[in-house]
C-alpha positions as CSV (number, residue, x, y, z in Angstrom):
1,X,0.0,0.0,0.0
2,X,1.5,3.3,-1.1
3,X,0.6,5.2,2.0
4,X,2.6,2.9,4.3
5,X,5.9,4.4,5.4
6,X,8.9,2.7,3.6
7,X,10.5,1.7,6.9
8,X,7.4,-0.2,7.9
9,X,6.7,-1.7,4.5
10,X,10.3,-2.8,3.9
11,X,11.4,-3.6,7.4
12,X,8.4,-5.6,8.6
13,X,8.2,-7.5,5.4
14,X,11.5,-9.2,6.2
15,X,11.3,-9.3,10.0
16,X,7.8,-10.7,10.8
17,X,9.1,-13.9,12.5
18,X,11.8,-11.9,14.5
19,X,9.1,-9.5,15.6
20,X,7.1,-12.3,17.2
21,X,10.1,-13.4,19.3
22,X,11.7,-10.0,20.0
23,X,8.7,-8.0,21.1
24,X,7.2,-8.2,24.6
25,X,3.7,-9.1,25.4
26,X,1.6,-6.7,27.4
27,X,1.1,-6.5,31.2
28,X,-1.9,-8.3,32.7
29,X,-3.3,-4.9,33.9
30,X,-4.1,-4.1,30.3
31,X,-7.1,-6.4,30.4
32,X,-8.8,-4.3,33.1
33,X,-7.9,-1.1,31.2
34,X,-9.6,-2.4,28.1
35,X,-12.8,-3.1,30.0
36,X,-12.8,0.1,32.1
37,X,-11.4,2.7,29.7
38,X,-12.5,1.3,26.4
39,X,-15.7,-0.4,27.8
40,X,-15.1,-3.7,26.0
41,X,-17.2,-6.7,26.9
42,X,-19.3,-9.4,25.4
43,X,-21.6,-8.1,22.6
44,X,-19.1,-5.3,21.6
45,X,-16.8,-5.2,18.7
46,X,-13.1,-4.1,18.8
47,X,-10.8,-3.3,15.9
48,X,-7.1,-4.0,16.3
49,X,-5.7,-1.5,13.8
50,X,-2.1,-2.0,12.6
51,X,-2.3,-5.4,14.3
52,X,1.1,-6.6,13.2
53,X,1.7,-10.2,14.1
54,X,-1.2,-10.2,16.6
55,X,0.7,-9.6,19.8
56,X,-2.2,-7.7,21.3
57,X,-5.0,-10.0,20.2
58,X,-5.1,-12.2,23.3
59,X,-5.9,-9.2,25.5
60,X,-8.7,-8.1,23.2
61,X,-10.1,-11.7,23.1
62,X,-10.0,-11.9,26.9
63,X,-12.7,-9.1,27.1
64,X,-15.1,-11.4,25.2
65,X,-15.7,-8.8,22.6
66,X,-15.8,-9.7,18.9
67,X,-12.4,-8.8,17.4
68,X,-11.4,-7.8,13.9
69,X,-7.7,-7.3,12.9
70,X,-6.5,-5.0,10.2
71,X,-2.8,-4.9,9.1
72,X,-1.2,-3.5,5.9
73,X,2.0,-5.5,5.7
74,X,1.3,-8.9,4.1
75,X,4.1,-10.8,5.9
76,X,2.9,-9.5,9.3
77,X,-0.7,-10.4,8.5
78,X,0.4,-13.9,7.5
79,X,2.0,-14.4,10.9
80,X,-1.1,-13.0,12.6
81,X,-3.4,-15.4,10.8
82,X,-1.2,-18.5,11.4
83,X,-1.0,-17.8,15.1
84,X,-4.6,-16.9,15.6
85,X,-6.8,-19.4,13.9
86,X,-10.3,-18.2,13.2
87,X,-9.5,-14.6,13.6
88,X,-11.3,-12.1,11.3
89,X,-8.3,-10.5,9.7
90,X,-8.2,-8.0,6.8
91,X,-5.4,-6.3,4.8
92,X,-5.9,-2.6,5.1
93,X,-4.4,0.6,6.5
94,X,-5.4,3.3,9.0
95,X,-6.2,5.6,6.0
96,X,-8.3,2.9,4.3
97,X,-10.0,0.8,6.9
98,X,-12.1,-2.0,5.2
99,X,-15.0,-1.7,7.6
100,X,-18.4,-0.1,7.4
101,X,-19.4,3.3,9.1
102,X,-20.1,3.1,12.8
103,X,-19.4,-0.6,12.9
104,X,-17.1,-1.0,16.0
105,X,-17.2,0.0,19.6
106,X,-13.5,0.4,20.0
107,X,-10.4,0.9,17.9
108,X,-7.1,-0.2,19.5
109,X,-3.7,0.8,18.1
110,X,-1.1,-1.3,19.9
111,X,2.5,-0.3,19.1
112,X,1.3,1.3,15.8
113,X,-0.3,4.7,16.1
114,X,2.9,6.6,15.5
115,X,3.0,5.2,12.0
116,X,-0.2,6.9,11.0
117,X,-0.7,9.8,13.3
118,X,-2.4,12.1,10.8
119,X,-5.8,13.7,10.2
120,X,-6.8,11.3,7.4
121,X,-6.3,8.3,9.7
122,X,-8.2,9.9,12.6
123,X,-11.1,10.7,10.2
124,X,-11.2,7.0,9.2
125,X,-11.0,5.8,12.8
126,X,-13.9,8.2,13.6
127,X,-15.9,6.9,10.6
128,X,-15.8,3.3,11.8
129,X,-16.4,4.1,15.5
130,X,-19.9,4.3,16.9
131,X,-20.9,7.5,18.7
132,X,-19.4,7.2,22.2
133,X,-17.0,4.4,21.0
134,X,-13.4,4.4,22.3
135,X,-10.0,4.9,20.8
136,X,-7.1,3.2,22.6
137,X,-3.4,3.8,21.9
138,X,-0.9,1.6,23.7
139,X,2.9,1.2,23.5
140,X,5.5,-0.8,25.3
141,X,8.4,1.6,25.9
142,X,11.9,0.5,26.8
143,X,12.8,1.7,30.3
144,X,15.9,3.8,29.7
145,X,16.3,4.5,33.4
146,X,18.3,1.3,33.3
147,X,21.8,2.0,32.1
148,X,22.2,-0.8,29.6
149,X,18.8,-0.2,28.1
150,X,19.8,3.5,27.6
151,X,23.0,2.3,25.9
152,X,20.9,0.5,23.4
153,X,19.5,3.8,22.3
154,X,22.8,4.8,20.7
155,X,22.6,1.7,18.5
156,X,19.0,2.5,17.5
157,X,19.5,6.2,16.9
158,X,22.4,5.6,14.5
159,X,19.9,4.0,12.0
160,X,16.5,5.6,12.6
161,X,16.5,7.9,9.5
162,X,13.0,9.4,9.1
163,X,11.1,6.5,10.7
164,X,8.3,7.7,13.0
165,X,8.8,6.7,16.6
166,X,6.8,6.9,19.8
167,X,9.6,8.6,21.7
168,X,9.7,11.7,19.5
169,X,6.1,12.4,20.7
170,X,5.3,13.7,17.2
171,X,2.1,11.5,17.3
172,X,0.7,13.9,19.9
173,X,0.4,16.7,17.3
174,X,-2.9,15.4,16.0
175,X,-4.5,15.9,19.5
176,X,-6.8,17.4,20.5
177,X,-8.7,15.9,17.6
178,X,-12.0,16.9,16.1
179,X,-14.7,14.5,17.1
180,X,-12.8,13.0,20.1
181,X,-12.6,13.7,23.8
182,X,-9.3,14.6,25.4
183,X,-6.7,11.8,25.9
184,X,-6.5,10.0,29.2
185,X,-3.2,8.4,30.1
186,X,-2.4,5.3,32.2
187,X,1.0,3.7,32.8
188,X,2.1,0.2,33.9
189,X,5.5,-1.3,34.7
190,X,6.3,-4.3,32.6
191,X,9.2,-6.6,31.6
192,X,10.1,-9.1,28.8
193,X,12.0,-12.1,30.2
194,X,13.7,-14.8,28.1
195,X,17.0,-15.7,26.4
196,X,19.0,-12.5,25.5
197,X,19.0,-13.6,21.9
198,X,15.3,-13.0,21.8
199,X,14.7,-10.4,24.4
200,X,17.5,-8.0,23.4
201,X,19.0,-9.0,20.0
202,X,15.7,-9.9,18.3
203,X,14.1,-6.8,19.8
204,X,16.7,-4.6,18.1
205,X,16.6,-6.5,14.8
206,X,12.8,-6.4,14.7
207,X,12.9,-2.6,14.6
208,X,11.6,-1.5,11.3
209,X,14.4,0.7,10.1
210,X,17.0,-1.8,11.3
211,X,15.2,-4.7,9.6
212,X,15.2,-2.7,6.4
213,X,19.1,-2.4,6.4
214,X,21.2,-4.5,4.0
215,X,22.1,-7.9,5.5
216,X,25.7,-7.0,6.2
217,X,24.7,-3.8,8.1
218,X,22.1,-5.7,10.2
219,X,24.8,-8.2,11.1
220,X,27.0,-5.3,12.3
221,X,24.1,-4.0,14.5
222,X,23.7,-7.5,16.0
223,X,27.4,-7.6,16.7
224,X,27.2,-4.3,18.5
225,X,24.3,-5.5,20.7
226,X,26.2,-8.7,21.5
227,X,29.2,-6.7,22.6
228,X,27.0,-4.6,24.8
229,X,25.7,-7.7,26.4
230,X,29.2,-9.1,27.0
231,X,30.4,-6.0,28.7
232,X,27.3,-5.6,30.9
233,X,27.7,-7.5,34.2
234,X,23.9,-7.9,34.6
235,X,23.7,-9.6,31.2
236,X,27.0,-11.3,30.4
237,X,26.8,-15.1,30.5
238,X,23.1,-15.1,31.5
239,X,20.7,-17.6,29.8
240,X,17.7,-15.5,30.8
241,X,17.4,-11.7,31.1
242,X,14.6,-9.2,31.5
243,X,14.2,-6.1,29.3
244,X,12.3,-3.6,31.5
245,X,9.5,-1.7,29.9
246,X,6.9,1.0,30.8
247,X,3.5,0.4,29.1
248,X,1.8,3.7,28.2
249,X,-1.9,3.5,27.4
250,X,-4.1,6.3,26.2
251,X,-7.8,6.5,25.7
252,X,-10.5,8.8,24.4
253,X,-14.0,8.6,23.0
254,X,-15.7,9.5,19.8
255,X,-17.8,12.5,20.8
256,X,-21.3,13.4,19.6
257,X,-20.1,16.6,18.1
258,X,-17.7,16.2,15.1
């Protein structure tokens, strides 16, 4: 799709499997947030927009709501479908959502809204939401108060180019948004535990703009991360490590007045 940023289209097309291993799940508190802030429950319908490989789908399903997933990158969508049998999944983008007007009670953008934080996408989201329906935005953010996590940022930043990222906060520029109430923010502490090859190295390599690099350059990035692990006492020689995260969740509702 021509409106997909090149870093997402190129990078996620080659890193879908790595994304599954390298990206954390979400904290258990998210289930209560979906029910209280987005009012999801049995009989309601939720859209997972920019659903990627489906990492957030289990939380939506736990609300007992009907769930529809929309994802633009074919390789990511294939991973999503293979890992979530029976899911209603469609290829589409935030600017072209393949759903009818006022057809969903909530739209959730998990780790995705920064890619399409524009007026056209918000107009589409508003179109498919019922009056009073909810928009939820959620990100797992690496906790850079930990020294070795902060050191990873140097590796990321050397390759980011023009890729949209949560940390720039550029996505906030579209708010306040016509037809939506003000954003409400909630935060949770979280961690991703597992082998460092997945938790740290695959996390770095699953980043869109790093995945889009030529193979030799991606290999150099992986080598840099391994060197960081080797010189960090809390990581060196460990078979299991924890990457600390903060989960930031935002919600608002489609207002009666557009």
